Each structure stands twice: as C-alpha cells, then as structure tokens.
N, C-alpha and C positions, 0 to 999 in steps of 0.2 A: 503493500500499500504506499509506504513512503516513496518508493521508486516511482510509482505512478504519479503521486503528488508532485514530486520534484520535475518529472517530465512535463506536466501541465503548467507548472510555474516557469520552466525554461522556455516553453513554447510561447507564454504570454510575454515573457520578457522580450523574446526575440521580435513579436508582434509590435510591441510598444516601440523599440528602437526603429523597426522598419516604418512605422506609422510616423514618427517624428521626422525622419528624412523625407519621406513621401509627402507629408502634409506641409512641410517647410517649402518645398519647391512648388507645390500647387498653390499655396497662399502667394507666394511671390509671383507666379505667372498670372494669377487673377489680378493681382495689384498693378502688374505692369500693363494690363490691358486698359488700365484706366487713365493712362497718360500722365498728364501732369497735376492730377488732383492733389490736394494737400493731405486729406484724409481718405484712404481707400477702404471700401466696404468689400467683404470677402465672404464667399459661400462656396464651399468645395465639399465633395464627397469624401468622407473619411472612412475608417474601417470599423468593422464590428467589434468593439471593444467593451470590456465591463466598466462600470462606473468608476471603479478604483483606478484602472488603467487610463481612463479618460482624464482623470484628474491629473495623473502623473504626466501624461502627453502634454496637456495644456500648460502646466507649470514649466516644463522643459522647453516647450515652444515659445512662451513668454520670455524666458531668459535668453533663449537663443536669438531672438529679434532684439531684446534689450541690449545685448552686447554689440549690436550693429546700430545702437542709438534709435531704435524704433520702439514704440509702445504698442504691444499688441493686445488688444482687448478681444479675447477670444472664448468661445463657449460652444458646447456641443448641443445640438438639437437631434435627437435620435442619432442616426448615423452621419449627420452632415456637421461640418464645422463652420461656424458663422462668426462675424465679429468684424472689427476695423483695424486698420494700421495708420498709425501717424508718427511723424518724427518727435523725438524728445524735444521739449521746448528749447527755443533758441533764446539768446539774451533779450530779445524784444519780447518774449512770451513769458516773463518773470521767471528768469533763471538767477538764482542766488549762489554766488561762488566764493570760496576761500582758496587761496593758493600758498602753498609752502614749498620748501626745497630741502633735499637731504643728499648726501654724497656717498657713493658706494665705497669710496677710497678710505680706508681705515685710518682714523684719527684727524680726517679732513672736516673740521667743524665749519658749518656755514650759518650765516644769518638766515634763520628759517623763513624769514618774510621776503628777503631780496634774493638769496642765492649767493650773495657775496661771500667769499672765504673770510674766516677769522683768523689772521695771520699771527702766529707766535714766533717770535724771534729765537727764543731758546726755552729750555725746560725751566728756566727762572721766571718766565714771563707770567705775568697774571692772566688767568684764563683757563679754559679747559685743556686737559691733557688726556691721552688715551694710551693705555699701555696693555690692553686687554686682547684677547683673541678675535679672530674674524667673526665668529658666531656671536661674541658679545657685541661687537660693532653693529651687526645686523639687527640687534635688539633695539638699537637707537632708531632704526627705521620704524619699528612697530610704535615706539614712543611718539614719532612724528605723526603717524597716521592717527593715533589717539588724540594727539594735540589738535590736529586739524579738525577732526570730528568734534572735538570740545568747542573748538572756536566757532564752527558753524551752529553748534547748539547755543552758545552764549549769544550770538547775534540774531538768531531767527527762532530760537525755541523749538527745533527740531531735532530728531534722534537719528542720525545716519546709521543704517544697519547692513549696508552692502559695500563690499569692496571689489572694484574691477581692476584687474592687472594683466599684463602681458606675460607670455611664457617665461621671459628671463627674470622679471621681478618675482614672479611666482616661486621661482627656485630659491630666492632669497628668503622670502617668507617661510618656506618649507623648513629652512635652517633654523627658525627661531623656536623657542621653547613655548611660546604663546599660540603657535600655529597647531591645529588639529586637522589632519586629512580626513575626509569623508569616506567612511567605509560602506555607507547604505548605497547599494547599487542603484536605487531609484532616485537619489538625490541629483539635483541640477547644479549644485555648487561643487567646489573643489575641496572645500574644508571650511573651518572656522577660524577667526583670529580673535583671541579673548573670548568672552561669551557675548560679544556685542555685534560682531560682524560676520556674515557669510561672505566667502571669498569665491569670486568668479573669474575664470580665465577668458580673456578677449584678445582675439588675434589682431585687433585694430589698435592696440595699445602697445607702446614700446618702452619709453622710460617715464610714463606717467601713471600715477595711481589715482583712481577715482573712488572717493568714499562718498556715497550719496544716499539720497531718499527721495522718492517721487511721491508727491502729494496732489493727485488730481492734475491740473494743468500747471502745477508749479514744480520746479525741480531744484533742489538743494544739493550742491555738490561741492566737496572739497577736494582740490587737486594737489597731489604731492608730486613734484618733479624730481626724478631720481637722477642725479648727475653722475658723470664719470663711470658710466656703465661699461665702457669698452677697456677699462684699465686692467681688469683681472680676467 
C-alpha cells in the first residue's frame, strides 16, 4: 500500500511540474496576443488537478511571474486558468524605495547609504576593523538586508517579507548561519533568511538584492547593491 501511495504522489508531483511549465507558456502566449495592453486578461485550458495541486501550481506561477516583475492575479475555475497580468508598479505608480550598499570584499566597509568606501590608513585608525573569516564577513550582508528592511518599515510602516536574489548572491546567503534551505518539494522559495524573509532566486538579478512587499497597487522595496562581486 505504501508503494501505491508513493506512486500516486510521484505521479501528481510530475503533473504539477508539467502543468507549471505548460501554463506559464500558455499564459504568456495569451498575453502576447493582446499587443500593448497595460493589463492582460488571460483564460487558458489547464490540467485536471486536485484542489491541493491547483493551489501549489497557482503559488508557483505567481512567484515565477513575480521574478520577472509581473504581478499575476490567477485562479482556477474548474479546469481553466483565469486572471490578469500586469507589471509591477513603476515609480510613477507609487513605488517606495530604500537603497543600501555592501561589498563582497572582506574587510571593505562602505557607507551603506552612498556606497563610498570607509578608508582606514592603518590598524591604528579610528573605525571598523575586520579580522574574521569569509563566512563571518558574509554575515554582514545579512545585517545589511535586515537594516534595509527595517529602514523601509520605519519610513512606511510596512513589513518586507520576501528577498529576491540572483544565483551568485544566493550562494553567499547559503553560506550564512541565518539562511535555511527549503526542503519542502512543493515550496516555491529557495529557503528562508532569519524568520522574516522567504528567499527567491531570480535570473534577472545580478548584483542587486530586492527586499520587498507588495500591497495592492503599491510596491515597497529595499534594494541592497552588492559591490565587488568579481573579486573572488
């Protein structure tokens, strides 16, 4: 009986992954047919999925589009997928932003608001000194991410709960003690950072980290620019 149960689960898992890829393409094709519309209405034939599987597919599709700066408001009606696609709000559509800086170069302290190096002439200079390991230096990136999110909260009273990073920056976070990889095969995120943020990988990002929360038509985002990515 356990074997049969596992077989059915594996079959549904495969159908979920196949449905995500298939529906992603169908939704894009449907939106492309509407030319230059700002918001695209979509209606495509889906697959016969259980309610639980539909919820998993919807969440993963939303995050797949969100990684491309598209808000996908999608839902299933029987075996059809309905909804709309619209771009993430631009600055003219009430985007609230905080920007900070961090260097990958161990011991290179920056002014977090401007990115300018904090120059120390010698070990006798007044200011920060770093004598730790590479992993310990990477922990300062986590501190900067938290600082950026807190700054956004102080200014706008919102609670950022998502972190979007490129593959290279993700490898840095994976080396830190506060990062936890996601072992749930149904999850759409790569892992969690502290208990506050879900971490998502986005191929469109290189040396920027987006810490954000979307509230209706308002987007609140804290960006951390990661400098000196090519030195190691």
